[in-house]
C-alpha positions in Angstrom: 9.0 -2.8 -11.9 10.5 -1.1 -8.6 14.5 -1.0 -8.4 16.0 0.4 -5.7 19.5 1.3 -5.5 21.7 2.7 -1.7 19.1 4.2 -0.5 19.8 6.5 2.8 17.5 9.0 4.2 18.8 10.7 7.3 16.5 12.4 9.5 18.2 15.5 11.3 16.7 16.4 15.5 18.2 19.6 16.0 22.2 18.7 15.6 22.0 15.5 15.6 21.8 13.1 12.1 19.9 10.1 12.8 20.6 7.2 9.2 17.5 5.7 9.2 18.4 4.3 6.3 22.4 3.4 5.4 22.7 2.3 1.5 20.0 -0.1 0.2 19.7 -1.7 -2.6 17.0 -4.3 -4.3 13.9 -5.0 -7.2 10.9 -6.1 -7.3 10.1 -7.8 -10.4 6.0 -7.3 -11.7 3.2 -9.3 -10.6 6.1 -10.8 -7.2 4.6 -10.5 -3.5 7.1 -9.0 -1.0 7.3 -9.0 2.2 9.3 -6.3 4.3 10.2 -7.6 7.6 12.5 -5.2 10.7 11.8 -4.6 14.1 10.7 -1.4 15.2 13.1 1.5 14.0 15.2 -1.1 11.5 14.1 1.6 8.4 10.7 0.0 7.4 8.3 2.6 7.6 10.5 4.9 6.1 11.3 2.4 2.9 7.5 1.6 2.4 7.3 6.3 2.2 9.8 5.9 -0.3 8.3 3.3 -1.7 4.9 4.8 -1.3 6.4 7.9 -3.0 5.1 9.6 0.4 8.8 10.8 0.6 12.3 10.6 -0.7 15.9 9.5 0.1 18.9 11.6 0.8 20.5 9.9 -1.4 20.6 6.9 -3.9 18.1 5.9 -6.5 14.0 4.8 -6.6 12.8 4.1 -10.0 9.1 2.7 -10.1 8.5 1.1 -13.6 11.5 2.5 -14.8 11.0 6.2 -13.7 13.5 7.9 -11.9 10.9 9.0 -8.7 13.7 11.6 -7.8 13.3 13.8 -11.2 9.2 13.4 -10.7 7.6 17.1 -10.1 4.9 16.5 -6.5 2.3 16.9 -9.2 3.4 14.3 -10.9 4.2 12.1 -7.8 0.8 12.8 -6.9 -0.9 11.8 -9.5 1.2 8.5 -9.1 0.3 7.5 -5.8 -3.3 8.4 -6.7 -3.3 5.6 -10.2 -0.4 3.9 -9.9 -0.1 2.5 -6.0 -3.4 0.9 -3.8 -2.4 2.4 -0.5 -4.1 -0.2 2.4 -2.8 0.6 6.0 -3.7 -1.6 9.2 -5.5 1.6 10.7 -7.9 1.2 7.7 -8.7 5.1 7.3 -11.9 5.4 6.6 -14.5 8.2 6.3 -17.1 7.3 9.0 -19.9 9.9 7.8 -19.9 8.0 4.6 -21.2 5.6 3.1 -19.1 1.8 2.5 -19.9 3.2 -1.1 -18.9 6.5 -1.0 -15.5 5.8 0.9 -14.5 3.4 -2.2 -14.9 6.4 -4.9 -12.9 8.2 -2.8 -10.0 7.7 -5.1 -11.7 8.4 -8.4 -12.8 12.2 -7.0 -9.4 12.8 -5.7 -8.6 11.7 -10.0 -11.1 13.5 -11.3 -13.2 11.0 -12.7 -16.6 11.7 -10.4 -17.4 14.6 -12.6 -20.5 15.4 -14.8 -21.3 12.1 -16.4 -18.9 10.5 -14.7 -20.1 10.2 -11.7 -22.4 7.1 -12.6 -20.2 4.5 -14.2 -17.5 5.7 -10.8 -20.8 4.4 -8.8 -20.0 1.2 -10.7 -17.2 0.8 -10.0 -16.9 1.5 -6.7 -19.2 -1.2 -6.3 -17.5 -3.9 -8.5 -15.0 -3.4 -6.6 -16.6 -3.6 -3.1 -18.4 -7.2 -5.2 -14.9 -8.4 -5.8 -13.6 -8.4 -1.6 -16.9 -9.9 -0.5 -19.2 -6.8 0.6 -21.7 -5.8 -2.2 -24.4 -6.4 0.4 -23.0 -3.3 3.0 -22.5 -1.0 0.1 -25.0 2.0 1.8 -23.4 1.3 5.8 -20.8 2.9 6.9 -17.3 2.1 8.6 -19.2 2.5 12.4 -21.4 -1.4 10.8 -18.9 -2.9 10.1 -16.3 -5.7 11.7 -12.5 -4.7 11.8 -12.3 -7.0 8.8 -14.7 -5.7 6.8 -13.5 -2.1 7.4 -10.0 -3.9 5.4 -11.9 -5.3 3.3 -13.1 -1.6 2.0 -9.8 -0.2 2.4 -8.5 -3.3 -0.1 -11.5 -2.1 -2.9 -10.5 1.6 -1.9 -7.0 0.7 -3.3 -8.1 -1.3 -6.2 -10.2 1.4 -7.2 -8.0 3.0 -9.6 -7.0 0.5 -10.9 -3.3 0.3 -9.6 -0.6 -1.4 -10.5 1.1 -2.2 -7.2 -0.4 -2.4 -3.5 1.4 -2.1 -0.4 0.3 -3.1 2.9 1.6 -1.5 5.9 0.5 -4.2 8.0 -2.8 -4.9 6.4 -3.4 -7.6 9.6 -2.3 -5.4 12.4 -5.6 -4.4 13.9 -8.0 -8.2 13.7 -7.8 -11.1 14.8 -6.1 -14.7 13.6 -8.9 -16.2 11.3 -9.7 -12.2 9.8 -6.6 -11.0 9.5 -6.0 -14.9 7.6 -9.0 -14.2 5.1 -7.5 -10.3 4.6 -4.3 -12.0 3.5 -6.2 -14.6 1.0 -7.7 -12.0 -0.4 -4.3 -9.8 -0.9 -2.6 -12.4 -2.2 -5.7 -13.4 -4.6 -5.7 -10.5 -5.9 -1.7 -10.9 -6.3 -1.9 -14.1 -8.3 -5.4 -13.1 -10.0 -4.7 -10.1 -11.5 -1.1 -10.0 -11.7 -1.1 -7.3 -9.0 2.4 -6.0 -7.3 1.7 -6.6 -3.4 4.8 -5.1 -1.0 3.6 -5.8 2.7 5.2 -4.1 5.3 5.5 -6.6 8.7 6.4 -7.9 11.3 4.4 -11.0 11.4 6.8 -14.5 10.2 3.6 -15.8 9.2 2.8 -13.6 6.9 5.7 -12.8 6.2 5.8 -16.8 5.3 3.3 -16.4 2.7 4.6 -14.1 0.1 7.7 -15.4 -2.7 9.9 -13.4 -0.5 10.9 -10.9 2.6 13.2 -8.6 2.6 15.1 -8.4 5.9 16.1 -4.8 7.4 18.1 -4.3 10.1 19.8 -0.8 11.6 19.4 0.3 8.1 20.5 -2.3 6.4 19.4 -4.9 4.5 20.4 -9.1 6.0 22.2 -11.4 4.1 19.7 -14.4 3.8 
């Protein structure tokens, strides 16, 4: 599903060039659960942004479902982000004034799936996703009325509502206590196994990474052997 060939990313800070990725290559198959690990400055956040079609590499190639992302228009990239990739972030990124249901519906709105008669089906889809993550009784609550673990479950439901093929999770348990973090990981791995979703988790937590099928370790913009 994901093929990365000799990716580099160089940032320019004035007259200074700072390499974040120095030639990274790997492949992730459909349905795999993979962790990307590395210390701060290793390049993992840059790599996540490229995999998520939020940024482009300086050189090298990235293929998502055999599509060369470098040859994709801005509109096509936006469609891929909305329809093919579900994002789960450490900070949840929920809209505080909206109900849980409305937060989950937002990707459907961006995809143009809530106009006219589709609004009802979109609402039903959001409700189904919230039921799937165990929050069917919290539809009309606002984020401030939920625990951190519940807010992350809402974020996961929002990531799933457009039925993506890839879930990209950036430190999804970073703001949660150990017990709640374990519940969130269990939910993500269940979705990976039962729905055949490809799961890529960016983390610095070895206990989280150990639950995936494979670990890609980055150091100074390169993949570590072994």
